[in-house]
Structures are given as structure tokens and as C-alpha cells.
N, C-alpha and C positions, 0 to 999 in steps of 0.2 A: 491315754495310757493303754498299752496293749493288754488285753485280758488274757489271763492264763487259761488254757484249755484244760478240760478234764483229764485227757490222756497225759499231759504234762504233769499235772498234780499226782496222778496215779503212779507214774514212773518215779517221780521224786520221792514219794512216800515209800515205795518199794526199796529204794536205795538206802533208806535210813533204818531198815529193819534187819535183824539177824537171821541166819538160816543155818541149816545143817546138811552136810554132804550126804547123810543117810537118805535124803529125799532126791538125790540126783540120779537120773537115768540118762546115760549118754546116748545121743543119737548115732554116734560113730559115723557121722556123715558131714564132710566139709561143706560149709555154707549153710549149715543148720545148727547154730550154737545151742548147747545145752546149758551153759553157765557163763555169765559175766561176773568176774570177781575183782573187787577193788578194795584192798586192805581187808576190813572185816565185813564189808557189805557184799551181798551176792544176789544175783537175779537168776532164777531158774526158768527154763522154757520147756513146755510140753507140746507135742505135735500129734497130728493125725493126718495122713495123706498129704504130707509136706506143708501143712498149714499149722500155724501156732493155735493151740486150743486154750492154753492158759499160761499165766505166769503166777507162780504160787510161792508163798512163804510158809514155813512150818508153823508160825503163830496163827495161821488162818487167813492172812491177807491174800486176796486172790483177784486177778484180772481174768475174766472169762471172755472167750472169743466165740461168737455164734455166727455160723455161716448158713446161707440159703442159696441153693443151686451153685455151690462152690465159691460164692462171693461173701465177704464179711458183711453182716447186716447189723451187728450190735457188739459193743464192748460194755461189760458191766463190772463194777468194782465192789468187792465186799471187804470191809475192814476186819481186823482181828475181832474175835468174839467179845472182848472186854472193851471195845471202843464203840460208843453210841453213834457218833456221826462218822461219815466217810463213805456211805453208799453213793453210787452214781452210775451214770450210763451215757454212752454215745451211740446214737442210732444213725445208720447210713441208709439213705433213701435214694434209690436210683430214679431220678426224675425223667431222664431221657438217656439215650445211648451214651452221651458224652457229658452228662451233668449229674452230679451227686450232691444231695443236701445232707449236712451233718448237724444233728441236734443233740446237744450235750447238757447234762445237769450234774451237779455234785453237791452233797450235803456239806455244810449246813444250809447253803442257799438252794432254792428250788427254781431259780431263774433258768430258762432254757436259752443256751448260747447257740446261735445258728451260724454255720459257715456254708459256702457253696464252692464246689470244685468243678471246674470246666476243663475238659481235655480236648486239645486241637492239635493232633499229630505230635509235633515235638515242642509244643507249648502247653503249659498247664497254668491255669489261673485259679487262685484260692482267695475268695472274698469273704471278709468278715461282715455278715449281714447285720448282726446285733444281738441283743439279749431281750427276752420276752418273759412276762409273768402271766400266769393263768388267773383270770378273774371271772366273775359271774357272766360277763358278756364275751368271754373268749380270751384270746391272747392279746396282751398289750405290750408294745415295744417300750422298754425302759432304758435301753442303751443303743445308740446308733453306731453301727460299724464305722471305723475310721480309715481302714487300710485294705488294700488288696495286694497280693504278691503274684507277679508274673514270673514263671519258672521256665527256663530254656533247657532242653535236653539234647544230648548228643544223639544224632539220628541213628548211629550204628549201635551204640552200647546202652543208650537211655540213661547214662549217668547224668546227674544234674550238673550243668555247666555254669549256670548263672541264676541268681534270684534277685529280682528287682521289686522293691517295696514302694508302692505309690499311695498317695492320699486319694481317697474316694471323692472327697469334695472338690479338690482342685486339680487332680491328676498329676500333681507334682511328684517327681522322683525323690523319695526320701532316703533310700539306701540301696546299694548294689553289693552283692556278694558273689565272688567268682570261685570256682572249684577246679582242682586238678587231681588226677587219680594215677595209681600205679597200673601195671598190667596183670596183676595177680587176681585170682578169683576172689570175690568179695565175701566178707564175713557172713552175710545173710543171703548169698546168691542162690541157695537151694530152697528158699521159702517160696511157696506158690501163692503169690499175691498179684492182683491186677495192677497195672501201671499206676492208676489213680491212687490206689491205697498206699503203694510204696512212696509216692510223692507226698501224700498227706502225712505219713509218719515222719518223713524227713522234715517237712515244714514244722510239724508239731514239736520236733526235737531240736530245732535250729536255735533255740534260746540259749543253749549252753555249749561251751567248747570242751567240756569234759568228755573223755574218749568214749565212755559207754553210750552217750547220746549220739555221737557221730557214727557209730556202727550202723545206724539206720540209713546212712548214705551209701553203705557198702553192699550194694546189691550185685551189680556186674563186676565192678572193681573196687579198690579201696581208696578212700580220700587221703591224699598226702599233703595238699596245700589249700588253704582258704584265705582269700584276700577280701577285705571289707572296706567300703567307702560309705560311711554313714553320714550323710549330709545333715540329717536332722540333729544328730548329736555332735557333729563336727569332729568326727574321729576317723582315722584310717589305721589299719593294722593287718598283719599277716600271721597266720598260725600254720605251723608245719606239723604234720602227723607222721609218726614213726611206728613201724611194726617189726616184729619177728614172725617168721612163718614156719609152718610144719613142712614135711617132705613133699606134700601135695601142693604147697604154695598158699595155703590158707593162713590168715593171721592167727597167732596164738597169744601175742601180747600187743598192746597198743598204748601209745602215750603221745604227748605233743609238747612243743617248746613253750607253751603258755603256762602250763601247770606242772610239767615235767614229772618227776617220780611220784608226787602226790596224786597224780592223775592216771598213773599206770594201771591198766586192767589186764587180767588174764582171761583168755577165752578158751573154753573147752567144748569139744564137739561130741 
């Protein structure tokens, strides 16, 4: 079974919480969203030097982004004051020029979930290493990673063209996902993140077809079509994404034909 990452859990919990427009400070910059709004749920973004510094809710629930030398080193999650469990963290460790180790934990569990990101030009590999527990003799692996994902990028735009999921044990191809884009500037195209981090957030948000999660694919351009061939689950399907744009060409609404109006989000910059 695929383990849910901390970032996925954090974003899901944020979507379930209410917020107030009194907290909204518009960036007034295309490609740097200030707000995703879907029905009564809202996600607020704050920035410094074109990088996200936090995603915050009025009830106190916050994701903090910490940078070192311009690169994200840590994500930490703080729940509302009246919630006991819910603290967590993801730490990004640059092991070499092209390899990053991600160590995550989240209450109520204190298991450390480890992933590895490898960048090779227009290929990015994300491997599930496994989960570990801290004991008197150090870390002990309690869950063995089952899958890795090979991601192919467009050489010119760096849009994700294809994700292929493989079994670590057998190297069997389990699923293939293909992507097509429009020619408009992407929802998140003005956020200053390194390539590996952009791809990591896309991978981490690939679990859901709801439009707010797919905005993380929209760095250079905007995702308009996704085709899946999941051999493990014996399913094939296509999802089409639709946008309306402002005068500068940036998306201001997004939906898709899988969930239609129930999935429509409004984007404010």
C-alpha cells in the first residue's frame, strides 16, 4: 500500500478548515497565487523573495517553509491551538548535487518516512526508501519502500510529460501517467523553487484529481489533459482540465471533467 506523505496530509487538512478574507494579502503578481478557494474551503499563501514562506489558516493551522541559501530545507506543520496531535515536519537534505533525501514525520506517529530524489537532466527519479523508528540502538527500518517513480520532463519547458511507477523489487512497470499543457503562463510559474522541489510537490500531490492539487503541475504552463494506464489496478482513464484566464493569461478558475463544478476552484493573485 502506498504510504501517504506528510505534505499530502498537511494539504488535505488545510482544505478542510475555514478561513477569513481579512487574512488575505494579494501578491498582485501572476504566477504567484495568494488564494485557492473551493466552495467554503480556502488556502492562503505568503511569500518572501518569490518563495512561499507559509500557508496559514486563521484558526492557527500553519505550514512553515524554511530556506537555507535560497533552497527549501524544512517544512513544519503546526495544528490549531486546540488540537493536540498534528505537528510534523519534512526535512530536505542535499546529499549531492543531484540527490536529495527527504525525511518526514507526523503525529500521532513518530515513524520517519524517507524518500530519495535523483535529478538527471530531463529525468527525475523519486524512490520510496521506507519508514524507520528511533530506538536505543539507532534507527530501525519498519517498512520497506515498494515503489519508485521515473518522471520525464519536456527539455524546453520542464513540464512533466510522463510519470512511470515501478516496483522496486521486480522493476515491473505498474502505472503510466501522461500529461499535456496549454501555452499560457502557469498558475505557479513565478514561484522561485529549484527543479527538484517543483517535481517533488507535483509527485506529492499526484494522488488526487481535484483541481487545487493539480495546480502544483502548473509551473511553466497549465495542465489540460492527463491520461492514466494503471496496470496494477487494471484501469485506464483520461481527465481534462479547463481554465478561465485573466487579461495576462494566468488561470483564475480551474475545474475538470471528472468532478466538474464540485471541483471548481477560484485563484486569486
